[in-house]
ROSEVEX-938651 format. One line per 3 residues: number of its first residue (from 1); for each residue x, y, z of N, C-alpha, C. Coordinates in Angstrom, 2 decimals. Example, Ala and Ser with C-alpha at 12.3 -4.5 7.8 and 13.67 -1.06 7.14 Angstrom:
BEGIN
1	13.19 -5.69 7.80 12.30 -4.50 7.80 13.20 -3.30 7.80; 12.85 -2.25 7.08 13.67 -1.06 7.14 12.90 0.03 7.87;
# end
This chain:
BEGIN
1	8.82 -23.93 -4.72 7.71 -24.13 -5.63 6.45 -24.52 -4.87; 6.63 -25.32 -3.81 5.48 -25.72 -3.02 4.78 -24.50 -2.44; 5.54 -23.57 -1.86 4.95 -22.37 -1.26 4.30 -21.49 -2.32;
4	4.93 -21.35 -3.47 4.36 -20.54 -4.55 3.03 -21.13 -4.99; 2.97 -22.44 -5.12 1.73 -23.10 -5.54 0.65 -23.09 -4.46; 1.04 -22.83 -3.22 0.05 -22.84 -2.14 -0.47 -21.45 -1.80;
7	-0.03 -20.42 -2.51 -0.52 -19.06 -2.22 -1.99 -18.96 -2.60; -2.79 -18.51 -1.64 -4.21 -18.26 -1.88 -4.66 -17.13 -0.97; -5.98 -16.89 -0.90 -6.50 -15.77 -0.10 -6.04 -15.82 1.35;
10	-6.03 -17.01 1.91 -5.72 -17.10 3.33 -4.21 -17.10 3.62; -3.39 -17.55 2.67 -1.96 -17.65 2.95 -1.13 -16.48 2.43; -1.66 -15.70 1.51 -0.86 -14.64 0.86 -0.28 -13.66 1.88;
13	-1.09 -13.20 2.79 -0.62 -12.23 3.78 0.42 -12.86 4.71; 0.20 -14.09 5.11 1.10 -14.75 6.04 2.44 -15.16 5.44; 2.48 -15.34 4.13 3.72 -15.77 3.49 4.68 -14.63 3.19;
16	4.18 -13.39 3.19 5.06 -12.27 2.87 6.25 -12.16 3.83; 6.05 -12.21 5.13 7.22 -12.11 6.03 8.27 -13.20 5.76; 7.82 -14.40 5.46 8.74 -15.48 5.15 9.51 -15.19 3.87;
19	8.81 -14.72 2.85 9.45 -14.40 1.57 10.46 -13.28 1.72; 10.13 -12.29 2.53 11.05 -11.16 2.74 12.27 -11.62 3.54; 12.03 -12.33 4.62 13.11 -12.73 5.51 14.15 -13.60 4.80;
22	13.70 -14.49 3.93 14.62 -15.41 3.26 14.90 -15.02 1.82; 14.51 -13.80 1.45 14.78 -13.24 0.12 14.34 -14.20 -1.00; 13.10 -14.68 -0.88 12.52 -15.58 -1.87 11.77 -14.73 -2.90;
25	12.46 -14.32 -3.92 11.90 -13.35 -4.87 10.69 -13.87 -5.64; 10.72 -15.11 -6.07 9.58 -15.66 -6.80 8.35 -15.72 -5.90; 8.56 -16.10 -4.64 7.45 -16.15 -3.69 6.95 -14.73 -3.41;
28	7.87 -13.79 -3.26 7.49 -12.39 -3.04 6.65 -11.88 -4.21; 7.09 -12.13 -5.43 6.34 -11.69 -6.60 4.95 -12.31 -6.64; 4.85 -13.58 -6.28 3.55 -14.25 -6.27 2.63 -13.66 -5.21;
31	3.18 -13.42 -4.03 2.39 -12.83 -2.94 1.93 -11.42 -3.31; 2.81 -10.63 -3.90 2.45 -9.26 -4.30 1.35 -9.30 -5.37; 1.46 -10.24 -6.30 0.42 -10.37 -7.33 -0.92 -10.76 -6.71;
34	-0.91 -11.72 -5.80 -2.15 -12.11 -5.10 -2.72 -10.92 -4.32; -1.85 -10.20 -3.66 -2.29 -9.04 -2.89 -2.91 -8.00 -3.80; -2.29 -7.75 -4.94 -2.82 -6.77 -5.90 -4.18 -7.18 -6.42;
37	-4.32 -8.46 -6.74 -5.58 -8.95 -7.31 -6.71 -8.98 -6.27; -6.35 -9.06 -5.00 -7.35 -9.15 -3.93 -7.24 -7.98 -2.97; -6.68 -6.88 -3.43 -6.38 -5.74 -2.58 -7.60 -5.25 -1.81;
40	-8.71 -5.04 -2.52 -9.92 -4.53 -1.86 -10.42 -5.47 -0.77; -10.34 -6.76 -1.01 -10.77 -7.73 0.01 -9.87 -7.68 1.22; -8.55 -7.56 0.99 -7.62 -7.49 2.10 -7.83 -6.23 2.92;
43	-8.11 -5.11 2.26 -8.37 -3.86 2.97 -9.68 -3.98 3.75; -10.70 -4.50 3.10 -12.01 -4.65 3.74 -11.92 -5.51 5.00; -11.13 -6.56 4.95 -10.98 -7.47 6.10 -9.84 -7.06 7.02;
46	-9.21 -5.94 6.70 -8.12 -5.38 7.50 -6.97 -6.36 7.71; -6.62 -7.08 6.65 -5.57 -8.09 6.71 -4.17 -7.50 6.85; -3.98 -6.26 6.37 -2.64 -5.67 6.41 -2.18 -5.37 7.83;
49	-3.11 -5.31 8.75 -2.73 -4.95 10.11 -1.94 -6.06 10.79; -1.92 -7.25 10.20 -1.15 -8.35 10.79 0.34 -8.26 10.44; 0.68 -7.42 9.47 2.09 -7.26 9.08 2.84 -6.40 10.08;
52	4.11 -6.70 10.23 4.97 -5.81 11.00 5.14 -4.52 10.19; 5.64 -3.50 10.83 5.87 -2.23 10.14 6.78 -2.42 8.93; 7.87 -3.15 9.13 8.84 -3.34 8.04 8.26 -4.15 6.89;
55	7.49 -5.20 7.20 6.90 -6.01 6.13 5.84 -5.22 5.37; 5.06 -4.42 6.09 4.05 -3.59 5.44 4.71 -2.56 4.54; 5.78 -1.95 5.03 6.51 -0.97 4.22 7.13 -1.63 2.99;
58	7.68 -2.82 3.16 8.24 -3.56 2.04 7.17 -3.79 0.97; 5.99 -4.20 1.39 4.89 -4.43 0.45 4.53 -3.14 -0.27; 4.41 -2.05 0.46 4.03 -0.76 -0.13 5.09 -0.24 -1.09;
61	6.35 -0.55 -0.83 7.43 -0.08 -1.68 7.52 -0.86 -3.00; 7.00 -2.06 -3.00 7.15 -2.94 -4.16 6.53 -2.30 -5.40; 7.31 -2.22 -6.47 6.82 -1.57 -7.69 5.77 -2.40 -8.41;
64	5.64 -3.67 -8.06 4.62 -4.52 -8.67 3.29 -4.47 -7.92; 3.26 -3.84 -6.75 2.00 -3.73 -6.02 1.05 -2.84 -6.80; -0.16 -3.29 -6.93 -1.19 -2.53 -7.63 -2.52 -2.81 -6.96;
67	-3.56 -2.27 -7.53 -4.91 -2.53 -7.06 -5.73 -2.89 -8.29; -6.18 -4.14 -8.32 -6.98 -4.61 -9.45 -8.43 -4.75 -9.04; -9.31 -4.46 -9.97 -10.74 -4.77 -9.82 -11.16 -5.51 -11.08;
70	-11.67 -6.70 -10.89 -12.01 -7.60 -11.99 -10.87 -7.73 -12.99; -9.66 -7.86 -12.47 -8.50 -8.11 -13.30 -7.90 -6.89 -13.98; -8.44 -5.70 -13.73 -7.97 -4.48 -14.39 -7.45 -3.52 -13.31;
73	-6.25 -2.93 -13.52 -5.75 -1.96 -12.53 -6.68 -0.76 -12.44; -6.94 -0.30 -11.22 -7.80 0.87 -11.02 -7.09 2.12 -11.53; -7.85 3.19 -11.72 -7.29 4.42 -12.26 -6.33 5.11 -11.31;
76	-6.64 5.13 -10.04 -5.80 5.85 -9.09 -5.29 4.89 -8.02; -4.24 4.18 -8.37 -3.68 3.14 -7.49 -3.22 3.73 -6.16; -2.52 4.85 -6.20 -1.93 5.40 -4.98 -2.97 5.84 -3.97;
79	-4.09 6.38 -4.41 -5.16 6.75 -3.48 -5.69 5.51 -2.77; -5.85 4.42 -3.51 -6.33 3.18 -2.91 -5.31 2.62 -1.92; -4.04 2.70 -2.25 -3.00 2.24 -1.33 -2.93 3.15 -0.11;
82	-3.06 4.44 -0.32 -3.07 5.39 0.81 -4.25 5.11 1.74; -5.39 4.78 1.18 -6.56 4.42 1.97 -6.26 3.20 2.84; -5.59 2.20 2.26 -5.22 1.00 3.02 -4.26 1.33 4.16;
85	-3.31 2.24 3.89 -2.37 2.66 4.93 -3.12 3.35 6.07; -4.03 4.25 5.73 -4.80 4.94 6.75 -5.62 4.00 7.61; -6.27 3.06 6.96 -7.09 2.09 7.70 -6.22 1.22 8.60;
88	-5.08 0.77 8.08 -4.20 -0.10 8.85 -3.59 0.62 10.05; -3.07 1.83 9.82 -2.47 2.59 10.92 -3.50 2.94 11.98; -4.69 3.32 11.55 -5.74 3.68 12.51 -6.20 2.46 13.29;
91	-6.35 1.31 12.60 -6.76 0.08 13.29 -5.72 -0.36 14.32; -4.45 -0.13 14.00 -3.38 -0.48 14.93 -3.13 0.60 15.97; -3.93 1.66 15.92 -3.85 2.79 16.85 -2.45 3.41 16.87;
94	-1.92 3.60 15.69 -0.60 4.22 15.55 -0.79 5.70 15.31; -0.16 6.50 16.13 -0.29 7.94 15.98 1.03 8.66 16.06; 2.12 7.91 16.04 3.45 8.53 16.11 3.80 9.13 14.76;
97	4.18 10.39 14.76 4.48 11.09 13.51 5.58 10.39 12.72; 6.60 9.89 13.40 7.70 9.25 12.69 7.25 7.98 11.97; 6.38 7.19 12.59 5.88 5.96 11.97 5.00 6.28 10.78;
100	4.11 7.25 10.95 3.21 7.65 9.87 4.02 8.20 8.70; 4.96 9.08 8.99 5.80 9.66 7.94 6.60 8.59 7.22; 7.11 7.62 7.97 7.89 6.54 7.37 7.06 5.75 6.36;
103	5.84 5.39 6.72 5.00 4.64 5.79 4.53 5.51 4.62; 4.24 6.76 4.88 3.80 7.64 3.80 4.94 7.97 2.84; 6.18 7.75 3.28 7.31 8.05 2.41 7.39 7.10 1.21;
106	6.69 5.99 1.26 6.72 5.03 0.15 5.49 5.14 -0.75; 4.63 6.09 -0.46 3.48 6.35 -1.33 3.95 7.27 -2.45; 3.58 6.96 -3.66 3.98 7.78 -4.81 2.97 8.93 -4.96;
109	3.14 9.95 -4.14 2.22 11.09 -4.17 2.24 11.80 -5.52; 3.36 11.73 -6.21 3.44 12.37 -7.52 2.54 11.69 -8.54; 2.10 10.47 -8.26 1.19 9.75 -9.15 -0.28 10.11 -8.90;
112	-0.54 10.84 -7.83 -1.92 11.24 -7.54 -2.23 12.49 -8.33; -3.20 12.40 -9.23 -3.53 13.58 -10.05 -4.00 14.76 -9.18; -3.73 15.95 -9.65 -4.11 17.16 -8.91 -5.60 17.18 -8.60;
115	-6.43 16.70 -9.54 -7.87 16.73 -9.31 -8.30 15.75 -8.21; -7.41 14.89 -7.77 -7.73 13.95 -6.69 -7.26 14.44 -5.33; -6.75 15.66 -5.26 -6.29 16.18 -3.97 -7.42 16.26 -2.95;
118	-8.65 16.50 -3.40 -9.77 16.54 -2.46 -9.95 15.16 -1.80; -9.73 14.09 -2.55 -9.81 12.73 -1.99 -8.68 12.52 -0.98; -7.52 13.09 -1.27 -6.38 13.00 -0.36 -6.74 13.65 0.98;
121	-7.34 14.84 0.94 -7.73 15.52 2.17 -8.88 14.79 2.87; -9.74 14.15 2.11 -10.82 13.38 2.71 -10.24 12.20 3.51; -9.23 11.55 2.96 -8.58 10.45 3.67 -7.87 10.96 4.93;
124	-7.27 12.15 4.82 -6.61 12.76 5.98 -7.63 12.95 7.11; -8.81 13.45 6.77 -9.83 13.68 7.78 -10.45 12.38 8.31; -10.46 11.35 7.47 -11.12 10.09 7.82 -10.30 9.26 8.81;
127	-8.98 9.30 8.69 -8.15 8.42 9.50 -7.34 9.20 10.53; -7.63 8.98 11.81 -6.90 9.70 12.87 -5.39 9.52 12.82; -4.91 8.39 12.31 -3.45 8.17 12.24 -2.78 9.22 11.38;
130	-3.42 9.64 10.29 -2.84 10.66 9.42 -2.76 12.01 10.11; -3.61 12.22 11.09 -3.67 13.51 11.76 -2.49 13.71 12.72; -1.60 12.72 12.79 -0.34 12.90 13.52 0.53 13.91 12.78;
133	0.25 14.08 11.49 0.95 15.07 10.66 0.07 16.29 10.48; 0.69 17.39 10.21 -0.08 18.56 9.83 -0.61 18.34 8.42; -1.79 18.86 8.16 -2.43 18.67 6.85 -1.54 19.17 5.71;
136	-0.87 20.29 5.92 -0.01 20.84 4.87 1.19 19.93 4.57; 1.63 19.15 5.55 2.76 18.26 5.35 2.40 17.12 4.38; 1.12 16.77 4.36 0.68 15.70 3.48 0.93 16.05 2.02;
139	0.67 17.28 1.64 0.89 17.68 0.26 2.37 17.91 -0.04; 3.16 18.19 0.98 4.59 18.38 0.73 5.29 17.06 0.43; 4.62 15.95 0.72 5.19 14.64 0.43 5.04 14.27 -1.05;
142	4.41 15.14 -1.82 4.15 14.86 -3.24 5.42 14.80 -4.08; 6.54 15.22 -3.54 7.78 15.27 -4.32 8.58 13.98 -4.26; 7.92 12.86 -4.06 8.62 11.58 -4.02 9.32 11.29 -5.34;
145	10.43 10.66 -5.27 11.18 10.28 -6.47 11.32 8.75 -6.53; 10.29 8.05 -6.09 10.30 6.60 -6.14 10.02 6.12 -7.56; 10.51 4.93 -7.87 10.21 4.35 -9.18 8.70 4.14 -9.31;
148	8.20 4.36 -10.50 6.76 4.21 -10.74 6.37 2.75 -10.60; 5.14 2.55 -10.17 4.62 1.19 -10.08 4.39 0.64 -11.48; 4.40 -0.64 -11.58 4.25 -1.30 -12.87 2.98 -0.87 -13.59;
151	1.89 -0.71 -12.86 0.62 -0.34 -13.46 0.21 1.07 -13.06; 1.17 1.97 -12.89 0.86 3.32 -12.45 0.09 4.07 -13.54; -0.52 5.18 -13.14 -1.31 5.97 -14.09 -0.48 6.42 -15.28;
154	0.73 6.90 -15.03 1.55 7.40 -16.12 1.99 6.25 -17.05; 2.21 5.08 -16.49 2.58 3.94 -17.31 1.41 3.53 -18.20; 0.20 3.57 -17.65 -0.99 3.19 -18.43 -1.21 4.18 -19.57;
157	-0.97 5.48 -19.32 -1.15 6.48 -20.36 -0.16 6.24 -21.48;
# end
């Protein structure tokens, strides 16, 4: 309870590895909620780059992860999460195809509307880490069968 009550902007990112390692589900849920509510700030400050690969993947896989702006989930959550992945991988200078593919495997590409594919290609061009994959492979990842996020586009509809 002490750790849950102490989650804030500065501690949320640092507490995730502890919550994952010791399977503290309430703490994990709190950290994911804080991350969702402050997602843009964390991306802007490049906070995700401090996570290990496994902890970052765990966060991305979480069905409660979302992107909120002024308390409301954004329309295209997966594009925003994909943008964070690109920025984090590029900042960490990761260019190995296997690592990039592994992290992209937890993105719900099927949740990205067809009309947003141009944004998908823009992100591909923007982040050198994504260029470890062929451009055509990015669209072939759209067949993910992951559980939908709690605030996914289809759930909102």
